[in-house]
C-alpha positions as a printed NumPy array, in Angstrom:
array([[  0.   ,   0.   ,   0.   ],
       [  1.39 ,   3.401,  -0.955],
       [  1.804,   5.996,   1.86 ],
       [ -1.104,   8.239,   0.763],
       [ -3.558,   5.331,   0.603],
       [ -2.345,   4.211,   4.028],
       [ -2.819,   7.688,   5.554],
       [ -6.259,   8.29 ,   4.017],
       [ -7.405,   4.771,   4.891],
       [ -6.312,   5.215,   8.508],
       [ -8.07 ,   8.606,   8.658],
       [-11.331,   7.076,   7.481],
       [-11.022,   4.061,   9.801],
       [-10.391,   6.318,  12.779],
       [-13.308,   8.606,  11.939],
       [-15.768,   5.75 ,  11.404],
       [-14.614,   3.906,  14.513],
       [-14.772,   7.102,  16.551],
       [-18.544,   7.499,  16.131],
       [-19.223,   4.115,  17.734],
       [-20.217,   3.941,  21.38 ],
       [-17.612,   1.204,  21.861],
       [-14.723,   3.333,  20.563],
       [-11.689,   3.103,  22.833],
       [ -9.617,   6.003,  24.072],
       [ -6.585,   4.714,  22.166],
       [ -8.429,   4.813,  18.834],
       [ -9.925,   8.239,  19.546],
       [ -6.524,   9.616,  20.538],
       [ -4.8  ,   7.968,  17.551],
       [ -7.353,   9.414,  15.144],
       [ -7.051,  12.859,  16.728],
       [ -3.241,  12.698,  16.623],
       [ -3.199,  11.828,  12.913],
       [ -5.685,  14.572,  11.96 ],
       [ -3.937,  17.237,  14.038],
       [ -0.512,  16.271,  12.699],
       [ -1.761,  16.618,   9.119],
       [ -3.412,  19.997,   9.672],
       [ -0.491,  21.372,  11.682],
       [  2.164,  20.212,   9.227],
       [  0.415,  21.166,   5.963],
       [ -2.507,  23.489,   6.799],
       [ -4.3  ,  25.368,   4.017],
       [ -6.172,  23.275,   1.477],
       [ -5.   ,  20.032,   3.066],
       [ -6.557,  21.045,   6.394],
       [ -9.81 ,  22.042,   4.692],
       [-10.045,  18.711,   2.855],
       [ -9.493,  16.817,   6.114],
       [-12.208,  18.895,   7.787],
       [-14.659,  17.956,   5.011],
       [-13.675,  14.297,   5.322],
       [-14.313,  14.497,   9.07 ],
       [-17.87 ,  15.615,   8.291],
       [-18.403,  13.021,   5.528],
       [-15.995,  10.077,   6.152],
       [-17.945,   7.736,   3.839],
       [-17.823,  10.107,   0.849],
       [-15.563,   8.821,  -1.992],
       [-15.204,  12.402,  -3.238],
       [-13.937,  13.632,   0.16 ],
       [-11.496,  10.728,   0.405],
       [-10.164,  11.415,  -3.086],
       [ -9.792,  15.128,  -2.278],
       [ -7.727,  14.398,   0.825],
       [ -5.534,  11.965,  -1.109],
       [ -4.962,  14.511,  -3.866],
       [ -4.102,  17.345,  -1.474],
       [ -1.761,  15.149,   0.586],
       [  0.038,  13.94 ,  -2.515],
       [  0.413,  17.484,  -3.875],
       [  1.808,  18.583,  -0.492],
       [  4.432,  15.803,  -0.519],
       [  2.964,  13.932,   2.46 ],
       [  3.867,  10.61 ,   0.823],
       [  7.446,  11.368,   1.924],
       [  6.493,  12.119,   5.539],
       [  7.627,   9.201,   7.783],
       [  5.948,  10.712,  10.845],
       [  2.483,  10.61 ,   9.253],
       [  3.084,   7.096,   7.929],
       [  4.033,   5.904,  11.428],
       [  0.914,   7.485,  12.964],
       [ -1.289,   5.951,  10.248],
       [  0.218,   2.485,  10.765],
       [ -0.311,   2.715,  14.506],
       [ -3.931,   3.85 ,  14.138],
       [ -4.722,   1.115,  11.628],
       [ -3.21 ,  -1.481,  13.984],
       [ -5.345,  -0.179,  16.853],
       [ -8.532,  -0.391,  14.796],
       [ -7.894,  -3.736,  13.092],
       [ -6.11 ,  -5.716,  15.818],
       [ -6.698,  -4.077,  19.217],
       [ -5.564,  -7.112,  21.166],
       [ -2.185,  -7.275,  19.453],
       [ -1.559,  -3.68 ,  18.475],
       [  1.456,  -1.974,  19.938],
       [  3.158,   1.289,  19.104],
       [  4.561,   1.335,  15.592],
       [  8.286,   1.831,  15.399],
       [  8.91 ,   5.41 ,  14.368],
       [ 11.469,   5.468,  11.509],
       [ 12.718,   8.863,  12.718],
       [ 13.406,   7.384,  16.156],
       [ 15.192,   4.464,  14.543],
       [ 17.497,   6.833,  12.663],
       [ 18.181,   8.841,  15.826],
       [ 19.04 ,   5.725,  17.829],
       [ 21.298,   4.42 ,  15.089],
       [ 23.013,   7.798,  14.759],
       [ 23.578,   8.03 ,  18.514],
       [ 24.99 ,   4.507,  18.635],
       [ 27.335,   5.347,  15.75 ],
       [ 28.455,   8.542,  17.502],
       [ 29.269,   6.645,  20.695],
       [ 31.101,   3.983,  18.705],
       [ 33.242,   6.705,  17.072],
       [ 33.917,   8.224,  20.5  ],
       [ 35.102,   4.854,  21.786],
       [ 37.299,   4.223,  18.735],
       [ 38.929,   7.629,  19.269],
       [ 39.299,   6.857,  22.956],
       [ 41.098,   3.584,  22.207],
       [ 43.45 ,   5.344,  19.787],
       [ 44.274,   7.97 ,  22.394],
       [ 44.813,   5.412,  25.167],
       [ 47.055,   3.236,  22.969],
       [ 49.141,   6.32 ,  22.087],
       [ 49.57 ,   7.171,  25.783],
       [ 50.507,   3.58 ,  26.519],
       [ 53.172,   3.676,  23.767],
       [ 54.71 ,   6.983,  24.946],
       [ 54.551,   6.7  ,  28.729],
       [ 55.598,   4.18 ,  31.337],
       [ 52.299,   3.777,  33.16 ],
       [ 50.32 ,   1.073,  34.872],
       [ 47.642,  -0.016,  32.443],
       [ 44.905,   0.592,  34.997],
       [ 46.066,   4.237,  35.168],
       [ 44.747,   4.584,  31.614],
       [ 41.153,   4.207,  32.835],
       [ 39.131,   7.406,  32.781],
       [ 38.661,   7.368,  36.561],
       [ 42.396,   7.018,  37.22 ],
       [ 44.243,   8.929,  34.503],
       [ 43.974,  12.27 ,  36.284],
       [ 46.436,  11.174,  38.969],
       [ 49.342,  10.739,  36.52 ],
       [ 51.026,  14.148,  35.987],
       [ 53.421,  12.734,  33.381],
       [ 50.592,  12.61 ,  30.841],
       [ 49.663,  15.792,  28.976],
       [ 46.915,  17.699,  30.786],
       [ 44.667,  17.932,  27.723],
       [ 44.995,  14.193,  27.093],
       [ 44.097,  13.505,  30.711],
       [ 41.053,  15.744,  30.412],
       [ 39.933,  14.066,  27.169],
       [ 40.255,  10.555,  28.584],
       [ 38.634,  11.512,  31.895],
       [ 35.693,  13.155,  30.1  ],
       [ 34.589,  10.026,  28.217],
       [ 31.642,   9.251,  30.496],
       [ 30.323,  12.808,  30.349],
       [ 30.419,  12.769,  26.535],
       [ 28.56 ,   9.451,  26.358],
       [ 25.937,  10.697,  28.813],
       [ 25.426,  13.87 ,  26.763],
       [ 24.746,  11.873,  23.574],
       [ 22.312,   9.484,  25.272],
       [ 20.345,  12.205,  27.048],
       [ 20.214,  14.357,  23.918],
       [ 18.744,  11.584,  21.771],
       [ 16.284,  10.655,  24.56 ],
       [ 15.183,  14.298,  24.692],
       [ 14.684,  14.408,  20.905],
       [ 12.709,  11.154,  20.863],
       [ 10.331,  12.258,  23.613],
       [  9.952,  15.737,  22.1  ],
       [  8.636,  14.17 ,  18.903],
       [  6.285,  11.874,  20.826],
       [  4.786,  14.749,  22.784],
       [  4.409,  17.323,  19.993],
       [  0.756,  16.496,  19.343],
       [ -0.411,  16.402,  22.951],
       [  1.465,  19.644,  23.732],
       [ -0.317,  21.352,  20.836],
       [ -3.683,  19.942,  21.942],
       [ -3.223,  21.142,  25.507],
       [ -2.436,  24.667,  24.335],
       [ -5.902,  24.932,  22.736],
       [ -7.928,  23.206,  25.461],
       [-11.372,  24.835,  25.813],
       [-10.564,  26.   ,  29.349],
       [ -9.288,  29.045,  31.188],
       [ -5.677,  30.178,  31.041],
       [ -4.892,  28.805,  34.521],
       [ -6.301,  25.374,  33.639],
       [ -4.349,  25.257,  30.371],
       [ -1.124,  26.197,  32.156],
       [ -1.716,  23.515,  34.779],
       [ -2.4  ,  20.915,  32.078],
       [  0.777,  21.972,  30.257],
       [  2.783,  21.521,  33.476],
       [  1.311,  18.027,  33.797],
       [  2.353,  17.132,  30.246],
       [  5.864,  18.532,  30.764],
       [  6.228,  16.593,  34.018],
       [  5.313,  13.339,  32.338],
       [  7.603,  14.183,  29.43 ],
       [ 10.542,  14.567,  31.845],
       [  9.7  ,  11.17 ,  33.34 ],
       [  9.805,   9.619,  29.887],
       [ 13.114,  11.31 ,  29.049],
       [ 14.619,   9.803,  32.217],
       [ 13.28 ,   6.348,  31.419],
       [ 14.317,   6.528,  27.753],
       [ 17.854,   7.546,  28.804],
       [ 18.077,   4.504,  31.071],
       [ 16.788,   2.191,  28.374],
       [ 19.172,   3.573,  25.762],
       [ 22.093,   3.251,  28.182],
       [ 21.555,  -0.484,  28.678],
       [ 20.573,  -1.035,  25.031],
       [ 23.736,   0.631,  23.735],
       [ 25.952,  -1.339,  26.128],
       [ 24.446,  -4.564,  24.819],
       [ 24.816,  -3.529,  21.146],
       [ 28.418,  -2.365,  21.574],
       [ 29.292,  -5.524,  23.498],
       [ 28.041,  -7.6  ,  20.553],
       [ 29.988,  -5.43 ,  18.103],
       [ 33.231,  -5.849,  20.047],
       [ 32.747,  -9.602,  20.246],
       [ 32.298,  -9.815,  16.488],
       [ 35.386,  -7.693,  15.73 ],
       [ 37.59 ,  -9.819,  17.966],
       [ 36.401, -13.102,  16.488],
       [ 36.998, -11.867,  12.915],
       [ 40.54 , -10.553,  13.452],
       [ 43.318, -12.823,  12.085],
       [ 46.497, -10.749,  12.674],
       [ 48.158, -11.607,  16.007],
       [ 49.569,  -8.076,  16.486],
       [ 46.351,  -6.296,  15.62 ],
       [ 44.456,  -8.78 ,  17.742],
       [ 46.687,  -7.989,  20.722],
       [ 46.068,  -4.239,  20.392],
       [ 42.38 ,  -4.858,  19.776],
       [ 42.106,  -7.058,  22.85 ],
       [ 43.679,  -4.383,  25.017],
       [ 41.687,  -1.534,  23.534],
       [ 38.399,  -3.38 ,  23.664],
       [ 39.021,  -4.466,  27.25 ],
       [ 39.378,  -0.748,  28.036],
       [ 36.121,  -0.029,  26.196],
       [ 34.214,  -2.807,  27.98 ],
       [ 35.466,  -1.529,  31.327],
       [ 34.535,   2.071,  30.554],
       [ 31.099,   1.223,  29.165],
       [ 30.242,  -1.03 ,  32.084],
       [ 31.532,   1.484,  34.611],
       [ 29.415,   4.164,  32.933],
       [ 26.256,   2.007,  33.046],
       [ 26.899,   1.118,  36.704],
       [ 27.135,   4.807,  37.578],
       [ 24.064,   5.669,  35.528],
       [ 21.868,   2.901,  36.928],
       [ 23.009,   3.467,  40.519],
       [ 22.211,   7.169,  40.329],
       [ 19.054,   6.819,  38.234],
       [ 15.96 ,   8.751,  39.255],
       [ 12.839,   9.454,  37.192],
       [ 12.54 ,  13.203,  36.73 ],
       [  9.373,  15.242,  37.133],
       [  7.377,  16.192,  40.217],
       [  4.09 ,  14.463,  39.47 ],
       [  3.263,  14.148,  43.184],
       [  3.189,  17.94 ,  43.523],
       [  0.746,  18.276,  40.619],
       [ -1.428,  15.553,  42.091],
       [ -1.515,  17.357,  45.435],
       [ -2.547,  20.565,  43.693],
       [ -5.361,  18.787,  41.824],
       [ -6.484,  17.042,  45.   ],
       [ -6.479,  20.311,  46.94 ],
       [ -8.674,  21.93 ,  44.276],
       [-11.189,  19.098,  44.471],
       [-11.243,  19.109,  48.275],
       [-11.707,  22.869,  48.382],
       [-14.684,  22.624,  46.012],
       [-16.122,  19.732,  47.989],
       [-15.912,  21.777,  51.192],
       [-17.734,  24.657,  49.493],
       [-20.405,  22.219,  48.301],
       [-20.911,  20.826,  51.828],
       [-21.326,  24.354,  53.15 ],
       [-23.832,  25.125,  50.392],
       [-25.754,  21.954,  51.167],
       [-25.989,  22.913,  54.861],
       [-27.335,  26.329,  53.896],
       [-29.963,  24.722,  51.69 ],
       [-31.208,  22.673,  54.629],
       [-31.065,  25.521,  57.158],
       [-32.45 ,  28.43 ,  55.159],
       [-35.926,  29.007,  53.787],
       [-35.333,  28.007,  50.157],
       [-38.108,  27.176,  47.707],
       [-38.331,  23.368,  47.315],
       [-37.874,  23.448,  43.546],
       [-34.691,  25.505,  43.831],
       [-33.386,  23.312,  46.678],
       [-33.982,  20.138,  44.672],
       [-32.251,  21.578,  41.595],
       [-29.178,  22.724,  43.559],
       [-28.955,  19.397,  45.409],
       [-29.066,  17.621,  42.039],
       [-26.241,  19.849,  40.787],
       [-24.209,  19.006,  43.909],
       [-24.74 ,  15.261,  43.367],
       [-23.678,  15.54 ,  39.728],
       [-20.535,  17.451,  40.65 ],
       [-19.69 ,  14.9  ,  43.343],
       [-19.986,  12.131,  40.754],
       [-17.584,  14.093,  38.523],
       [-15.131,  14.454,  41.44 ],
       [-15.226,  10.698,  42.046],
       [-14.458,  10.128,  38.36 ],
       [-11.489,  12.526,  38.575],
       [-10.242,  10.646,  41.664],
       [-10.521,   7.3  ,  39.852],
       [ -8.686,   8.634,  36.811],
       [ -5.87 ,   9.982,  38.977],
       [ -5.616,   6.659,  40.851],
       [ -5.399,   4.772,  37.565],
       [ -2.823,   7.165,  36.127],
       [ -0.651,   7.158,  39.267],
       [ -0.797,   3.367,  39.316],
       [  0.643,   3.28 ,  35.798],
       [  3.379,   5.706,  36.823],
       [  4.238,   3.604,  39.902],
       [  4.505,   0.524,  37.716],
       [  6.926,   2.312,  35.391],
       [  9.007,   3.503,  38.352],
       [  9.15 ,   0.011,  39.837],
       [ 10.205,  -1.415,  36.486],
       [ 12.965,   1.177,  36.149],
       [ 14.114,   0.627,  39.732],
       [ 14.265,  -3.083,  38.982],
       [ 17.238,  -2.493,  36.702],
       [ 19.322,  -2.034,  39.861],
       [ 19.214,  -5.814,  40.163],
       [ 21.76 ,  -6.053,  37.331],
       [ 24.333,  -3.976,  39.242],
       [ 26.135,  -6.945,  40.894],
       [ 26.503,  -8.682,  37.512],
       [ 27.728,  -5.456,  35.893],
       [ 30.256,  -4.899,  38.669],
       [ 31.637,  -8.405,  38.11 ],
       [ 31.685,  -7.716,  34.371],
       [ 33.612,  -4.466,  34.93 ],
       [ 36.101,  -5.962,  37.383],
       [ 36.712,  -8.903,  35.098],
       [ 37.467,  -6.431,  32.275],
       [ 39.916,  -4.609,  34.583],
       [ 41.733,  -7.887,  35.266],
       [ 41.62 ,  -8.653,  31.573],
       [ 43.317,  -5.342,  30.846],
       [ 46.214,  -6.5  ,  32.982],
       [ 46.406, -10.082,  31.74 ],
       [ 45.097,  -9.939,  28.152],
       [ 43.917, -13.514,  28.227],
       [ 42.282, -13.949,  24.866],
       [ 40.157, -16.956,  25.711],
       [ 38.96 , -15.398,  28.967],
       [ 37.97 , -12.193,  27.163],
       [ 35.884, -14.059,  24.594],
       [ 34.261, -16.113,  27.329],
       [ 33.222, -13.15 ,  29.462],
       [ 31.798, -11.324,  26.447],
       [ 29.666, -14.322,  25.522],
       [ 28.539, -14.951,  29.09 ],
       [ 27.373, -11.38 ,  29.603],
       [ 25.796, -10.969,  26.172],
       [ 22.732, -13.059,  27.071],
       [ 22.063, -11.284,  30.379],
       [ 22.397,  -7.836,  28.794],
       [ 20.068,  -8.776,  25.952],
       [ 17.491,  -9.999,  28.45 ],
       [ 17.587,  -6.692,  30.307],
       [ 17.175,  -4.698,  27.077],
       [ 14.204,  -6.893,  26.051],
       [ 12.578,  -6.267,  29.421],
       [ 12.979,  -2.5  ,  29.139],
       [ 11.947,  -2.501,  25.468],
       [  8.659,  -4.136,  26.283],
       [  7.581,  -1.725,  28.997],
       [  6.508,   1.833,  28.521],
       [  3.987,   4.089,  30.182],
       [  1.471,   5.166,  27.547],
       [  2.038,   8.862,  26.685],
       [ -0.398,  11.276,  28.258],
       [ -3.219,  11.702,  25.751],
       [ -5.541,  14.663,  25.13 ],
       [ -8.44 ,  12.465,  26.296],
       [ -6.733,  11.761,  29.604],
       [ -5.812,  15.444,  30.049],
       [ -9.474,  16.296,  29.623],
       [-10.403,  13.671,  32.22 ],
       [ -7.789,  14.772,  34.719],
       [ -9.135,  18.292,  34.369],
       [-12.667,  16.971,  34.884],
       [-13.708,  17.921,  31.352],
       [-15.478,  15.805,  28.724],
       [-13.14 ,  15.353,  25.747],
       [-14.415,  16.192,  22.298],
       [-13.905,  13.45 ,  19.798]])
């Protein structure tokens, strides 16, 4: 199926599914995200054709008009729209199996970041081997944590070697930030035009930004472990393919340094990991607002019973109070559900600390390997740790808190979301 047919087909499926009473939040949010992305990215005649299709989703003429406008606008070369359309179609056609479609832009960003880190490590090995050839040093003094204590080595070289971990962290956190920024573009735009007062919109925006920071933290952790696993596999393959004894000796030493540095970096990252964002503070603010309104309602109810109020008016106000109380209970339930999902994500992330003992053994074995250069031992430890690292990456890959949707923002604000 060509991209335009896929996008238009997903639009129609989402619109037709959205009018059903059984429509799920995920489908409604997916349909909204696709429509808003199209209108925001292309506007003009494209936006008008989508608006007409929204009013008449079964019209062949409206479908053809959208397809024509999208093709003229070059949307067939837009990977973001294709990814959204694929995800929406999966939600509509196979709700039990549908998961988030892999975003090709994210895939490129991950691959680019991994390549950047690999180049950093290759340059690091070259620099360390040069220091080793020019200076009489203990090999463990060439580790980034130790090199600063050797004044015989040029100060700039010491700074470069010592700064390896900071450079790796910067790349990982930058790509995590970019990935989450793309994921949250649509919901951020939707929140900015919520049909509410300025204060409510600002509060909703703070909520979205808080969750976005949580996802950046989690994505950074996942990328950290994922990249360690991928680079470990790459090093293993390079060693097994090398046939020259001299090059193999240098490669063994350099790659032992890399394995030590990567593992030491992951140990430090996992040990100090914390999910960013003060969601608890926002929850307290929302809870305080509800409790304040409830207190005012109780006072109003007491006045209705104590004062001489016409029965018809009293009954109407009491009915309004009951309806508002039902809305407050729904807000409480939505918050409880949302916070439960967040707690699950936090527990899953905290669970990665369980790999610390294995990583510490992995790192210390690499340090000993640096000193002994036992070829067989190096190959064995790489193979032994490859399976455990892959398992951890698979666990993290399969778990993700669903991004905060416009529908949920409406619910958390106590508003009924428009479809």
